[in-house]
BANULO-87467 format. One record per residue (C-alpha): residue number from 1; x, y, z. Coordinates in nm, 4 decimals. Each point is the difference from the previous one (the first is absolute). Layout:
// BANULO-87467
- NUM:X:Y:Z
...
This chain:
// BANULO-87467
- 1:7.0801:7.7171:-0.6911
- 2:0.0945:-0.1775:0.2737
- 3:0.2220:0.1202:0.2605
- 4:0.3487:-0.1602:-0.0386
- 5:0.2081:-0.1172:0.3307
- 6:0.3643:-0.0227:0.0836
- 7:-0.0843:-0.3311:0.1508
- 8:-0.2472:-0.2305:0.0693
- 9:-0.0148:-0.2865:0.2784
- 10:-0.2044:-0.3178:-0.0482
- 11:-0.1373:-0.1034:0.3452
- 12:-0.0914:0.1917:0.2991
- 13:0.2069:-0.1776:0.2297
- 14:0.2174:0.1268:0.2492
- 15:0.2934:-0.0316:-0.2206
- 16:-0.1824:0.1428:-0.2836
- 17:-0.0945:0.3124:0.2329
- 18:0.4006:0.0105:0.1033
- 19:0.1033:0.0062:-0.3124
- 20:-0.2703:0.2859:-0.0911
- 21:0.0995:0.2221:0.2923
- 22:0.3523:-0.0160:-0.0793
- 23:-0.0363:0.0866:-0.3907
- 24:-0.2551:0.2658:0.1122
- 25:0.2068:0.1513:0.2358
- 26:0.2737:0.0497:-0.2956
- 27:-0.2695:0.1670:-0.2003
- 28:-0.0986:-0.2526:-0.2122
- 29:-0.3836:-0.0338:-0.0988
- 30:-0.1385:-0.3264:0.1800
- 31:-0.2840:-0.2317:-0.0945
- 32:-0.0806:-0.2596:0.2349
- 33:-0.2551:-0.2727:-0.1100
- 34:-0.1722:-0.2285:0.2546
- 35:-0.2102:-0.2529:-0.1512
- 36:-0.1933:-0.0769:0.3551
- 37:-0.2298:0.2728:0.1674
- 38:0.2479:0.0639:0.2440
- 39:0.3842:0.0656:0.0277
- 40:0.2473:-0.1983:0.1617
- 41:0.0523:-0.3588:-0.2098
- 42:0.0255:-0.2467:0.2902
- 43:0.0437:0.2978:0.2370
- 44:-0.3415:0.1026:0.0601
- 45:-0.2236:0.0428:0.2659
- 46:-0.3918:-0.0706:-0.0549
- 47:-0.3167:0.0032:0.1717
- 48:-0.1205:-0.4205:-0.0638
- 49:-0.2899:0.0227:0.2448
- 50:-0.1730:0.3053:0.1312
- 51:0.2251:0.1274:0.2517
- 52:0.2762:-0.2037:-0.0624
- 53:0.3196:0.1315:-0.1692
- 54:0.2961:-0.2673:-0.0808
- 55:0.2920:0.0149:-0.1575
- 56:-0.1075:-0.2569:-0.2407
- 57:0.2909:-0.1369:-0.1728
- 58:0.3504:0.1437:0.1919
- 59:-0.0569:0.0346:0.3881
- 60:0.3539:0.1270:0.1699
- 61:0.2586:0.1963:-0.1150
- 62:0.3888:0.0117:0.1049
- 63:0.1700:-0.0027:-0.3636
- 64:-0.1213:0.3710:-0.0702
- 65:0.3369:0.1918:-0.1262
- 66:0.0975:0.2387:0.2483
- 67:0.1324:0.2621:-0.2631
- 68:-0.3385:-0.0216:-0.1817
- 69:-0.2072:0.1115:0.3113
- 70:0.2421:0.2549:0.0310
- 71:0.0403:0.1286:-0.3135
- 72:-0.4109:-0.0011:-0.0896
- 73:-0.0480:0.1704:0.3411
- 74:-0.2557:-0.2774:0.0814
- 75:-0.0619:0.0686:0.3426
- 76:-0.1365:0.3377:-0.1736
- 77:-0.2293:-0.1622:-0.2036
- 78:-0.1367:-0.2294:0.3093
- 79:0.2052:-0.2833:0.0322
- 80:0.0512:-0.1732:0.3691
- 81:0.1406:-0.3352:0.0814
- 82:-0.1190:-0.1284:0.2971
- 83:0.2138:-0.3028:0.1510
- 84:-0.0783:-0.3324:0.0333
- 85:0.1660:-0.1243:0.2879
- 86:0.1151:-0.3415:-0.0214
- 87:-0.0786:-0.3782:-0.1012
- 88:-0.2380:-0.2233:0.1881
- 89:0.0099:-0.3716:-0.0766
- 90:-0.3008:-0.2090:0.1508
- 91:0.0666:-0.3382:0.0932
- 92:-0.2086:-0.3209:0.1150
- 93:0.0889:0.0811:0.4175
- 94:0.2265:0.2699:-0.0768
- 95:0.1561:0.3245:-0.2098
- 96:0.2946:0.1664:-0.0999
- 97:0.0028:0.3867:0.0228
- 98:0.2405:0.1907:-0.1497
- 99:-0.0896:0.3809:0.0490
- 100:0.2618:0.3373:-0.1114
- 101:0.1306:0.0290:0.3607
- 102:0.3287:-0.2552:-0.0715
- 103:0.0496:-0.0710:0.4078
- 104:-0.3885:-0.1502:0.0175
- 105:0.0469:-0.1882:-0.3138
- 106:0.3183:-0.1577:0.1636
- 107:-0.2093:-0.0139:0.3002
- 108:-0.2121:-0.2416:-0.1998
- 109:0.2042:-0.2020:-0.2134
- 110:0.1990:-0.0649:0.3174
- 111:-0.3151:-0.2077:0.1216
- 112:0.0479:-0.2042:-0.2615
- 113:0.4046:-0.0438:-0.0913
- 114:0.2543:0.2204:0.1970
- 115:0.2281:-0.0903:-0.2759
- 116:-0.2800:0.1394:-0.2635
- 117:0.0105:0.3411:0.2085
- 118:0.3847:0.0335:-0.0228
- 119:-0.0500:-0.0579:-0.3665
- 120:-0.2527:0.2617:-0.0652
- 121:0.1839:0.2514:0.1129
- 122:0.3296:-0.0317:-0.2551
- 123:-0.2679:-0.1460:-0.2500
- 124:-0.1974:0.3382:-0.0163
- 125:0.3451:0.2138:0.0103
- 126:0.1251:-0.2228:-0.2718
- 127:-0.2799:0.0259:-0.2173
- 128:-0.0517:0.3657:0.0485
- 129:0.3825:0.0510:-0.1537
- 130:-0.0905:-0.2068:-0.2660
- 131:-0.2783:0.1974:-0.0937
- 132:0.2111:0.2999:0.0819
- 133:0.2507:-0.1493:-0.2612
- 134:-0.2701:-0.0797:-0.3228
- 135:-0.2402:0.3136:0.0694
- 136:0.1857:0.1677:-0.2530
- 137:-0.1278:-0.2324:-0.2669
- 138:-0.3212:0.1067:0.0054
- 139:0.0748:0.3403:-0.1437
- 140:0.2103:-0.1176:-0.2546
- 141:-0.0333:-0.0639:-0.3955
- 142:0.0690:-0.3904:-0.0730
- 143:0.3047:0.0148:-0.2328
- 144:-0.0536:-0.2003:-0.2891
- 145:0.2650:-0.2709:-0.0640
- 146:-0.0715:-0.0434:-0.3401
- 147:0.2587:0.3080:-0.0880
- 148:0.2372:0.1573:0.1758
- 149:-0.0190:0.3229:0.0973
- 150:0.2189:0.1455:0.3187
- 151:-0.2748:0.2677:0.0886
- 152:-0.2924:-0.2867:0.0342
- 153:0.2280:-0.1831:0.2288
- 154:0.1451:0.2848:0.2508
- 155:-0.3053:-0.0475:0.2521
- 156:0.1446:-0.3245:0.0610
- 157:0.3178:0.0659:0.0074
- 158:-0.0269:0.1696:0.3280
- 159:-0.2429:-0.3000:0.1190
- 160:0.2905:-0.2412:-0.0711
- 161:0.2455:0.2380:0.1585
- 162:-0.3133:-0.0306:0.2975
- 163:0.0255:-0.3687:0.0224
- 164:0.3958:-0.0463:0.0164
- 165:-0.0092:0.2367:0.2867
- 166:-0.2607:-0.1987:0.2023
- 167:0.1536:-0.2884:0.2685
- 168:0.0675:-0.3560:-0.2076
- 169:-0.3011:-0.1114:0.2576
- 170:-0.2298:0.2523:-0.1403
- 171:0.0749:-0.0785:-0.3500
- 172:-0.0453:-0.3430:0.0668
- 173:-0.3359:0.0871:0.1458
- 174:-0.0879:0.1998:-0.3325
- 175:0.0756:-0.2872:-0.1865
- 176:-0.2188:-0.2554:0.1832
- 177:-0.3198:0.2545:-0.0438
- 178:0.0812:0.0078:-0.3981
- 179:-0.0238:-0.3771:-0.0087
- 180:-0.1532:-0.1508:0.2963
- 181:-0.3915:-0.0689:0.0887
- 182:-0.1671:0.2233:0.2992
- 183:-0.0148:-0.3317:0.1994
- 184:0.3183:-0.1404:-0.0366
- 185:0.1708:0.3276:0.0684
- 186:-0.1887:0.0422:0.3003
- 187:0.0721:-0.3267:0.1395
- 188:0.3571:0.1237:0.0125
- 189:-0.1019:0.2473:0.2652
- 190:-0.2857:-0.1637:0.1898
- 191:-0.1759:-0.3003:0.1213
- 192:-0.3631:0.1196:0.1077
- 193:-0.2330:-0.1047:-0.2666
- 194:-0.2767:0.2138:0.0086
- 195:0.3153:0.2961:0.0137
- 196:0.1433:-0.1657:-0.3435
- 197:-0.3273:-0.0371:-0.2086
- 198:-0.1239:0.3557:0.1083
- 199:0.3347:0.1950:-0.1028
- 200:0.0251:-0.2482:-0.3057
- 201:-0.3278:0.0756:-0.0935
- 202:0.1285:0.3978:-0.1754
- 203:0.1942:-0.2328:-0.2189
- 204:-0.2952:-0.1394:-0.1880
- 205:-0.2430:0.2925:0.0030
- 206:-0.1455:0.0471:-0.3932
- 207:0.2608:-0.3287:-0.1164
- 208:-0.1153:-0.3346:-0.0967
- 209:0.2717:-0.0896:0.2395
- 210:0.0360:-0.1904:0.3090
- 211:0.1523:0.1136:0.3118
- 212:0.2959:-0.3239:-0.0790
- 213:0.0252:0.1236:-0.3846
- 214:0.3435:0.1552:-0.1195
- 215:-0.0021:0.3560:-0.0693
- 216:-0.2697:0.1077:0.2927
- 217:0.2690:0.1042:0.2668
- 218:0.0445:0.3162:-0.2538
- 219:-0.3743:0.0700:-0.0209
- 220:0.0278:0.0054:0.4367
- 221:0.2462:0.2528:-0.0799
- 222:-0.2012:0.1914:-0.2183
- 223:-0.2918:0.0733:0.2405
- 224:0.2639:0.0652:0.3014
- 225:0.1080:0.3022:-0.2266
- 226:-0.3007:0.1373:0.1162
- 227:0.0390:0.3132:0.1844
- 228:-0.2205:0.2736:0.2123
- 229:0.1541:0.3271:0.1361
- 230:0.3423:-0.1921:-0.0778
- 231:-0.0933:-0.3323:0.2249
- 232:0.0777:-0.2920:-0.2089
- 233:-0.2635:-0.2600:0.0177
- 234:-0.2648:0.2215:0.0938
- 235:-0.3421:-0.0856:-0.1157
- 236:-0.3424:0.2690:-0.0102
- 237:-0.3213:0.0532:-0.1779
- 238:-0.1137:0.3662:-0.1338
- 239:-0.2586:0.2039:0.1949
- 240:-0.2745:-0.0763:-0.2393
- 241:0.1470:-0.3509:-0.1289
- 242:0.2609:-0.0163:-0.2986
- 243:-0.2065:0.2120:-0.2430
- 244:0.0651:0.2781:0.2049
- 245:0.3859:-0.0485:-0.1243
- 246:-0.1152:-0.0051:-0.3487
- 247:-0.2150:0.3014:0.0550
- 248:0.2867:0.1809:0.1844
- 249:0.1925:-0.0681:-0.3287
- 250:-0.3095:0.1341:-0.2202
- 251:0.0084:0.2734:0.2000
- 252:0.3224:0.1166:-0.0211
- 253:0.0070:-0.0864:-0.4182
- 254:-0.3204:0.2134:-0.0280
- 255:0.1968:0.2897:0.2020
- 256:0.2505:-0.0173:-0.2466
- 257:-0.2527:0.0065:-0.3140
- 258:-0.0227:-0.3487:-0.1003
- 259:-0.3459:-0.0981:-0.1329
- 260:-0.1621:-0.3230:0.1535
- 261:-0.2575:-0.1732:-0.1816
- 262:-0.2342:-0.3032:0.1455
- 263:-0.2540:-0.1924:-0.1835
- 264:0.3082:0.0165:-0.3114
- 265:0.0617:-0.3729:-0.0578
- 266:0.2796:0.0321:-0.3139
- 267:0.0029:-0.2543:-0.2323
- 268:0.2396:0.0463:-0.2388
- 269:0.3790:0.1532:-0.0306
- 270:0.0008:0.2216:-0.2594
- 271:0.2895:-0.0848:-0.2592
- 272:0.1277:0.1764:-0.2807
- 273:0.3845:-0.1376:-0.1572
- 274:0.1722:-0.1342:0.2812
- 275:-0.1389:0.2742:0.2707
- 276:-0.3048:0.0026:0.2399
- 277:-0.1951:0.2961:-0.0755
- 278:-0.3098:-0.0283:0.2211
- 279:-0.2576:-0.2014:0.1015
- 280:-0.3853:-0.0629:-0.0794
- 281:-0.2542:-0.0800:0.2703
- 282:-0.2492:-0.2906:-0.0155
- 283:-0.2552:0.3171:-0.0881
- 284:0.2043:0.0424:-0.3216
- 285:0.1269:0.3465:0.1840
- 286:0.3416:0.0569:-0.1845
- 287:0.2806:0.2299:0.2077
- 288:0.3114:0.1078:-0.1312
- 289:0.3315:-0.0202:0.2107
- 290:0.3949:0.0185:-0.0552
- 291:0.0531:-0.2472:0.2591
- 292:-0.2195:-0.3031:0.1701
- 293:0.0891:-0.1690:0.3101
- 294:-0.1792:-0.3132:0.0770
- 295:-0.0570:-0.0656:0.3731
- 296:-0.1659:-0.3393:-0.0736
- 297:0.1550:-0.3183:-0.0709
- 298:0.1727:-0.1431:-0.2808
- 299:-0.1995:-0.2440:-0.1008
- 300:-0.2988:0.2657:-0.0333
- 301:0.2314:0.2651:-0.1361
- 302:0.1828:-0.1978:-0.2836
- 303:-0.1833:-0.3007:-0.0806
- 304:-0.3646:0.2046:0.0045
- 305:0.0131:0.3477:-0.0479
- 306:0.2933:0.0053:-0.3146
- 307:-0.1478:-0.1467:-0.3119
- 308:0.1799:-0.3469:-0.0546
- 309:0.3235:0.0131:-0.2160
- 310:0.1027:0.3373:0.1624
- 311:0.2759:-0.1824:0.1947
- 312:0.2535:-0.2335:-0.0981
- 313:-0.0800:-0.3972:0.0520
- 314:0.2681:-0.0204:0.2399
- 315:-0.0772:0.3103:0.2248
- 316:-0.4084:-0.1318:-0.0022
- 317:0.1332:-0.4075:0.0936
- 318:0.1738:0.2049:0.2589
- 319:-0.3122:0.1685:0.1381
- 320:-0.1820:-0.3833:-0.0503
- 321:0.2321:-0.1000:0.2634
- 322:-0.0242:0.1970:0.2528
- 323:-0.1508:-0.1350:0.2980
- 324:-0.3352:0.1063:0.1689
- 325:-0.0868:-0.2815:0.2119
- 326:-0.2212:0.1548:0.2209
- 327:-0.0353:-0.1893:0.3459
- 328:-0.1683:0.2016:0.2748
- 329:-0.3709:0.1404:0.0454
- 330:-0.1718:0.2310:0.2327
- 331:-0.2792:-0.0439:0.2318
- 332:-0.1336:0.3377:0.1161
- 333:-0.2631:-0.0456:0.2948
- 334:-0.2208:0.2603:0.1982
- 335:-0.0178:-0.0741:0.3833
- 336:-0.2761:0.0629:0.2591
- 337:0.2731:-0.0050:0.2720
- 338:0.3688:-0.1714:0.0235
- 339:0.1372:-0.2895:-0.0178
- 340:0.0599:-0.2564:0.2920
- 341:0.3094:-0.2138:0.0106
- 342:-0.0087:-0.2943:0.2105
- 343:0.3694:0.0261:0.1133
- 344:-0.0469:0.3546:0.0698
- 345:-0.3547:0.0968:0.0737
- 346:-0.1528:0.3439:0.0072
- 347:0.0672:0.3218:-0.1932
- 348:0.3788:0.1335:0.0739
- 349:0.2871:0.1598:-0.1826
- 350:0.0689:-0.3783:-0.1097
- 351:-0.2808:0.0751:-0.3053
- 352:0.1477:0.3656:-0.1019
- 353:0.2669:-0.1008:-0.2302
- 354:0.0570:-0.3165:-0.2246
- 355:-0.1696:-0.3243:0.0886
- 356:0.2165:-0.3042:-0.1726
- 357:-0.1675:-0.3556:-0.0535
- 358:0.2917:-0.1140:-0.0696
- 359:0.0761:-0.2719:0.2906
- 360:0.2322:-0.1917:-0.1393
- 361:0.2751:-0.0586:-0.2917
- 362:-0.1851:-0.3654:-0.0720
- 363:-0.3247:0.1981:-0.0163
- 364:0.0961:0.2494:-0.2551
- 365:0.2068:-0.2209:-0.2213
- 366:-0.3261:-0.2126:-0.0210
- 367:-0.2497:0.2775:-0.0616
- 368:0.2976:0.0525:-0.3134
- 369:-0.0721:-0.3835:-0.0631
- 370:-0.3547:0.0700:-0.0823
- 371:0.0815:0.2660:-0.2426
- 372:0.2901:-0.2111:-0.1671
- 373:-0.2629:-0.2239:-0.1164
- 374:-0.2761:0.2440:-0.0956
- 375:-0.2123:0.0659:0.2853
- 376:-0.0172:0.2338:0.2623
- 377:0.1390:-0.0517:0.3619
- 378:-0.2548:-0.1327:0.2099
- 379:0.1367:0.1043:0.3189
- 380:0.1578:0.3472:-0.1705
- 381:0.3248:0.2159:0.1202
- 382:-0.2581:0.3150:0.0713
- 383:0.1303:0.3355:0.1111
- 384:-0.2562:0.2514:0.1581
- 385:-0.0264:0.3481:0.1291
- 386:-0.3240:0.1037:0.1683
- 387:0.0801:0.4187:-0.1062
- 388:-0.2596:0.1499:0.2070
- 389:0.1955:-0.0678:0.2985
- 390:0.2161:0.2892:-0.1719
- 391:-0.2257:0.1930:-0.1741
- 392:-0.3216:-0.0415:0.1383
- 393:-0.1906:0.2015:-0.3023
- 394:0.0314:-0.2766:-0.2452
- 395:-0.3156:-0.1652:0.1691
- 396:-0.3017:0.1148:0.1796
- 397:0.0200:0.0387:0.3632
- 398:0.0615:-0.3276:0.1889
- 399:-0.0076:-0.1859:-0.2937
- 400:0.4118:-0.0851:-0.1899
- 401:0.1335:-0.1390:-0.3276
- 402:0.2343:-0.2436:-0.0475
- 403:0.2484:-0.1133:-0.2623
- 404:0.1314:-0.3111:-0.0609
- 405:0.2889:-0.0667:-0.2901
- 406:-0.0247:-0.3577:-0.0851
- 407:0.2495:-0.2298:-0.1236
- 408:-0.0253:-0.2260:-0.2162
- 409:-0.2615:0.0550:-0.2650
- 410:0.1618:-0.1393:-0.3303
- 411:-0.1780:0.1788:-0.3067
- 412:0.0174:-0.3409:-0.1924
- 413:-0.2265:-0.1909:0.1597
- 414:0.0284:-0.4214:-0.0994
- 415:-0.3602:-0.0245:0.0270
- 416:-0.2378:0.2158:-0.0187
- 417:-0.0198:0.4084:-0.0162
- 418:0.0381:0.2603:0.2731
- 419:-0.3910:0.1204:-0.0763
- 420:-0.0930:-0.3361:0.1341
- 421:0.2349:-0.0182:0.2750
- 422:-0.0037:0.3716:0.1034
- 423:-0.2047:-0.0572:0.3102
- 424:0.1736:-0.3448:0.0874
- 425:0.3108:0.2095:0.0080
- 426:-0.1531:0.2361:0.2797
- 427:-0.0844:-0.2579:0.1797
- 428:0.3237:-0.1812:0.0110
- 429:0.1039:0.3699:0.0965
- 430:-0.2499:0.0227:0.2957
- 431:0.0408:-0.3469:0.1256
- 432:0.3435:0.0661:0.0230
- 433:-0.0454:0.3244:0.2115
- 434:-0.2935:-0.2159:0.1876
- 435:0.2737:-0.2237:0.1560
- 436:0.1461:0.2262:0.1983
- 437:-0.2496:0.2570:0.0068
- 438:-0.3484:-0.1883:0.1055
- 439:-0.2253:0.3032:-0.0153
- 440:0.1169:0.1533:-0.3371
- 441:-0.3095:-0.1504:-0.2067
- 442:-0.2471:0.1248:0.2365
- 443:0.1099:0.3683:-0.0231
- 444:0.0562:0.0080:-0.4077
- 445:-0.2536:0.2131:-0.1628
- 446:0.1267:0.0204:-0.3642
- 447:0.2733:-0.1727:-0.1598
- 448:0.1413:0.0918:-0.3172
- 449:0.2488:-0.2732:-0.1856
- 450:0.2460:0.0831:-0.2044
- 451:0.1312:-0.2936:-0.2100
- 452:0.3036:0.0579:-0.2830
- 453:-0.2300:-0.0447:-0.2476
- 454:-0.1888:0.3215:0.1871
- 455:0.3435:0.2014:0.0163
- 456:0.0592:-0.0048:-0.3360
- 457:-0.3839:0.0665:-0.1202
- 458:-0.0319:0.2919:0.2531
- 459:0.3794:0.1218:-0.0360
- 460:0.1007:-0.0881:-0.3305
- 461:0.3162:-0.1979:0.1892
- 462:0.0887:-0.2562:-0.2383
- 463:-0.0480:-0.3400:0.1636
- 464:-0.1375:0.1531:0.2988
- 465:0.3884:0.0977:0.1004
- 466:0.0235:0.2298:0.2393
- 467:0.3408:0.1206:-0.0743
- 468:-0.0626:-0.0046:-0.3782
- 469:0.2156:-0.2862:-0.0258
- 470:0.1596:-0.2163:0.2423
- 471:0.2970:0.1092:0.1978
- 472:0.2443:-0.2899:-0.0770
- 473:0.3630:0.0218:-0.1089
- 474:-0.0003:-0.0270:-0.3434
- 475:-0.2974:0.2370:0.0332
- 476:0.2242:0.2979:0.1362
- 477:0.2123:0.3046:-0.0858
- 478:0.1476:-0.0159:-0.3508
- 479:-0.2440:-0.2586:-0.1104
- 480:-0.3283:0.1359:0.1478
- 481:-0.2085:-0.0216:-0.1929
- 482:0.2335:-0.0988:-0.2861
- 483:0.3869:-0.0139:-0.0791
- 484:0.1015:0.2936:-0.1768
- 485:-0.3022:0.1665:0.0987
- 486:0.0160:0.1318:0.3705
- 487:0.0799:0.3313:-0.0667
- 488:-0.3612:0.0896:-0.0190
- 489:0.0422:0.0734:-0.3317
- 490:-0.1334:-0.2012:-0.2626
- 491:0.0039:-0.1924:-0.3726
- 492:-0.2252:0.2829:-0.1188
- 493:0.1444:0.3700:0.0395
- 494:-0.1945:0.2203:0.2032
- 495:-0.1818:-0.2766:0.1711
- 496:0.1614:-0.0251:0.3781
- 497:-0.1165:-0.2386:0.2736
- 498:-0.0860:0.1224:0.3706
- 499:-0.0773:-0.2529:0.2152
- 500:0.0398:-0.3127:0.2051
- 501:0.0869:-0.2119:-0.2897
- 502:0.3175:0.2336:0.0067
- 503:0.3058:-0.0172:0.2633
- 504:-0.0247:0.0090:0.2993
- 505:-0.3154:-0.1645:-0.0197
- 506:-0.3330:0.0074:0.1944
- 507:-0.1324:0.1019:0.2780
- 508:-0.1232:0.3437:0.0957
- 509:0.3421:0.1310:-0.0586
- 510:-0.0743:0.3140:-0.2875
- 511:0.3429:-0.0934:-0.1220
- 512:-0.0182:-0.0953:-0.3016
- 513:-0.2203:0.2726:-0.1067
- 514:0.2351:0.2331:0.1207
- 515:0.3107:-0.1514:-0.1861
- 516:-0.1860:-0.0273:-0.2732
- 517:-0.1225:0.4034:-0.0252
- 518:0.3496:0.0906:0.0551
- 519:0.1570:-0.2074:-0.2407
- 520:-0.3049:0.1762:-0.2429
- 521:0.1798:0.3047:0.0966
- 522:0.2901:-0.0563:-0.0125
- 523:-0.0071:-0.1496:-0.3921
- 524:-0.2443:0.2731:-0.0935
- 525:-0.0079:0.3733:-0.0190
- 526:-0.3341:0.1619:0.0982
- 527:-0.1954:0.0010:-0.3749
- 528:-0.0983:0.3422:-0.0897
């Protein structure tokens, strides 16, 4: 007779592993089932070319919750986050280079605009206050607005009290962040075009929206809530790539007693009556469990893994309306040397942080215009890092890797398909880099191009959406993933959601996995 588990977790991404670690630490018998040969989902490190190890999909970390790092003792399990210093925006004959040293950044901005240098101080302080105000919501279970249960609303009461104590000016700014576009919000503060373009880019990461689309100011704030060692808006890379985060969480889960299997794709969630009772693997193996948690997206969970007719039609309709709209791609480069930028030649510290190809607001909006009409951006926004300048272990001695996150790459193309346009997309990215680093084509040893279709195929993310669904305002908090079903439960008893399709959303955060596990523990005593 096969072993019965207290909990089966579908998907070995960082959220699924986080749920596993918390449940196992509570004494539950836990099994994680990952369809790929390697753990991590999109937070994975793989040797794509001999000697070159890439964080294939995700590439930086900032949103990983400090309480998870602390409670799961991740440093003891090998996690080490190396800081990235600043953002370099190359232009035709100049550059904008912001670093973690605030005084240096102010001097750099003053080169462009004295007024912007002064505003940068005030803006930074204000955004930190906004991040501190909204940060508690990252640990809150959303209430169900369709029913009046006072206990569910208590956490929001505290938030409401905190809002009432904010100065009137900060209250107005918060409302602006909830409603405005990233570009329009920044227009209120700054006049320097490349500064506004580069800062507004955070408002469109992983969304099928432009920097002038209403609601993108919130996404800007979402990314501003990242922190490393208590410093807001700090970004870093884990030593060994983002897969090292997943491996550290997995090690914590295993230490607590969790069992983790790779190359174990789940074909179906077993249902008896109105409750989930286990899973069936593609191999035909059936495994029983008291509780099933899914860290994969809502389409694959509710529409692909459960027999049709299991859910009420209204719920199925809500899931079908849920927006994925993948809009980004990835290009990973193995390099024989370092890119040489015409505006600031030679190697230097400017290459050690993020390199943002976002020269102007119009450039960013034109990149989005291509996507609106079903084309990949001919001159895309590209956010790159060279991890080997911080962690040389990722490539052979003297060699480098370059990670390029790209927007826009719409999942649904107006003409042709991604299989036929994949290399042209890769060429557009390289051509964009070459405009400002002319030597790039001469130093590329290998390249890997990931389109939204590749991201869907390789990582199981529907339509290639890196957040398991857009972070648009109508898909946040108690609407994520569907109205009435934002509390990690599902209409099927003993089936829970614990991935980025739930509150508080995507990014290497771990919060959905942690909160879901804690909710399961509150709802169930440990089964006998």
